[in-house]
N, C-alpha and C positions, 0 to 999 in steps of 0.2 A: 049565414043572418050569424048563427051559436059563435064561428071563432072572431069576429067583426065583436058580438059583443063581451066572446073577453078576453078580446085586447083593453077596451074600454077599465074593465074593472084593473085589470093590470098596468093597466096607467091611474090609473083611483088609487092602486094599491101602495107605488112607488108613490106617488106626491107626495100620499102620507107621511108616508118612509123620510122623505125629506127634510119634511115637515117635523116630525117627531122628536126626529135624532136629533137634533140640536140640543131642543129644549133635554134628552133625558141626558147625551154630557152633561150640563148642567144641575138637575140632577144629583148629580156623584161629587157632584165639588167637593169636597169635604171643608168643612169651616173655620174660618178664620180665629177660633177660639181652640175648639180642637187642635188646629194645627202644631198651635203651638205652645199645647201641653204634649202632644208628641215630645218637639223639642225640646224641651223641660224633660220630661221621660228621660230622652234621651241620656245625655248626660244630667240629671240630677244628683249620681256614686262621685260623682266630682269633690274630690274633698282641696286637688290642691292638681297641678299643672310644673314640670321642671323642663327646663327648653334648652338647649343649646340652641344657635341659633345667629343667620350673618343676617342684622341689616342695611339693607342700603338709600339711601339720599335718591333721589334725584329731581332733578330740577327742566331747563331746558332739551336738553338731548335724554332724551329718557330709551337713547343706548342705551348707553353707558353708566355707575352711579357715581354724582361729586364727593361719595365722602361712602364710606361705610363702616363696619363695628362688628367686635365675634364677636360673645357676651351670653351668660348665664342670664335665667329668667323663673322667675316663679309665678307665676299667679295662681291666683286665688278668687272666690265669690269676693265682689265687694270691696275688699283695700286696693291698694294701685298696686300695679307691679310692684316686681323689687327681681333690680338688675346688679349684677354682677359683671367689671372687666376686671380680664388676667389676674382673679379668685383675691376683687379689691369690692365692694360693697359701691355702689351711688345713687339712692334718694332723691340723689334730684342737681342743676344744674348746677347749682353756686355749692354741694362737695368735693370733684371734681379734683381728684390730685393730677398736680399736671402733670407729673410724671406719665401720664395716663397716653393724652396725647390725645385727649375727646373731644369732637366735633356738641357740643351742650346742644349745638337741635337735637343729631342722633335722640337725645334724654328727653328733650322736650318732649321730639313729637310722638314715643309712643307712650308719654303719655295724657297726651291731648287725643288720641284718638284711642287707646286703648282701654276707654270702656265701652266707645261700639264698636275694634278687634274679635272685644271677649266675649261674645254673645252669650258663646254654647257657658258662660259663665254662671250666667242673669237664673237661679231654679226656682224661683216664682215669674208664674206668670206677667201678676202685675211686675216685676219688677224689665221683662220683656215687653212689655206694653208701656214702656213708663219711654225705655232706652227707646225706642219709636220713637213716642210722644218729642222726642228731643232731638229725635231728625224731619217732626212734622207730617212723621207719615201718622194714620189710623184706617187699623187692625180689624179694618172692617167691608173686606172682601173680598175675595177668590181668583183666580186664575192659572190656570195651565201656561207655560211654560217653558217652548224649549229653549232648555242653555249650557247648551251641546257638548258631550256627546249625551249629559240629564237630559228629563227632565220633570221642570219646581216647580210650586208651588207659587205665589206668588203674593204675598201677603199687603194688603194699603186699601189705599183707598184714591178710587177714582182712574181704577187701573182704564190703559187705554194701551196699543201691542207701544207708542210711545216711549207709555210710561213704566222706566225705571225704579222710578223710585218703595220702597216699599222693600219685606225680608221674605227673600229664595227661600226656599227648603225644598229639599230633594223626596220627588215625590214618592221614595220606598225605606229610602233610611231616618227621613225626616232631622238633615244634617242643614245645616244654614250653607248654601251656597255662593249668595250675592245680600250684600245688603250701604239701601242705597238713599242718601235722603237728604237736607239743606241742615247745614246746618247755622246756625245763629249766634252769635254769644260779643265777648268781645274779648277784645286779646291783648296785652298790650303795653293798655292805655286806649286802647279801637276798637271798634264795632265793626267786622264781620261776617262776613255768605259766604259759605263755601258748600258745592254738592259736591258734597262724598259719596264716593265708590269704591267697599269693600269687596273682597275677592274670593275664592274661598281656592282651590286645589289642592294637584298632590295628595288627595287624603285619603290617605292611611289605616285599617284596624289594628287600633294597640291593646292586652288582654286580654283578648278577644271579643270585644263590644265594644271600645269604644273609637269612630274614626277621628283619624281629629286631619286637621289640614298643614301638609310640611311646607307649603307657598302660601302663602299671602302677599296680597295686594291693594294698593288702595291706594286708589286715585283722588284729583281731588280738583272740582271743575272741569275734568275729560283730563286732565293728562298723569300719568303718573306718577306720584309721586312719593310711597315708599314699598319697598315690597322686603319682609322676613322669609326668611328660610329656613328650616327645621333640618336637626339636621338626628340630635339626639331625643328624643319624647321621652319622660316617667311619670305615669299619673298613681296620684294614693287618694285611694277612695274609703268610701266614711265608710 
């Protein structure tokens, strides 16, 4: 009788654990505002980033780029990216030196997506929230997701297993691993809507403090559109 009673007590105890543990896990999720604050704090001392990189553009064939360019860029908070090719400044499509033989699309696309790609250069939480808002993302929920081999906090809204939209922030280092959302606007006088999915990889520690992604891939409507691979990076801090 005593053995049967003990068995019933243990069964009740384990049933209680099964019900209690999921709620315990949810209670330990960090809030969206705290995660964004930690992201901003991780990069706030950065004044500018200078990168030597190769930019590759992809079309239907995502195995090989249809065009590429080697360039030097300087990225700073708020202002558009500054680009040099073979030592000559390229501020826009209209001033490309014909001798450089540059596909204007490679310059144009960097300005299209640069604002979103450089999320780590937004040094205020409200700026990050504004960026997310332009992608149709509201940072009101948090969900733990596996982005192999890392575990990330996904910050967004209406988060489900199928919903990739939002900002994915590494659970330990508070660096961006992924940024996805819907970009709506007008381009060349025509309305457009795109699902953009930016994935940050090959992170390396610089100045013994800052993590920078040496491989950034931008997917548009599910297909690889742009890949940016850095060869050298230097940082300027405040």
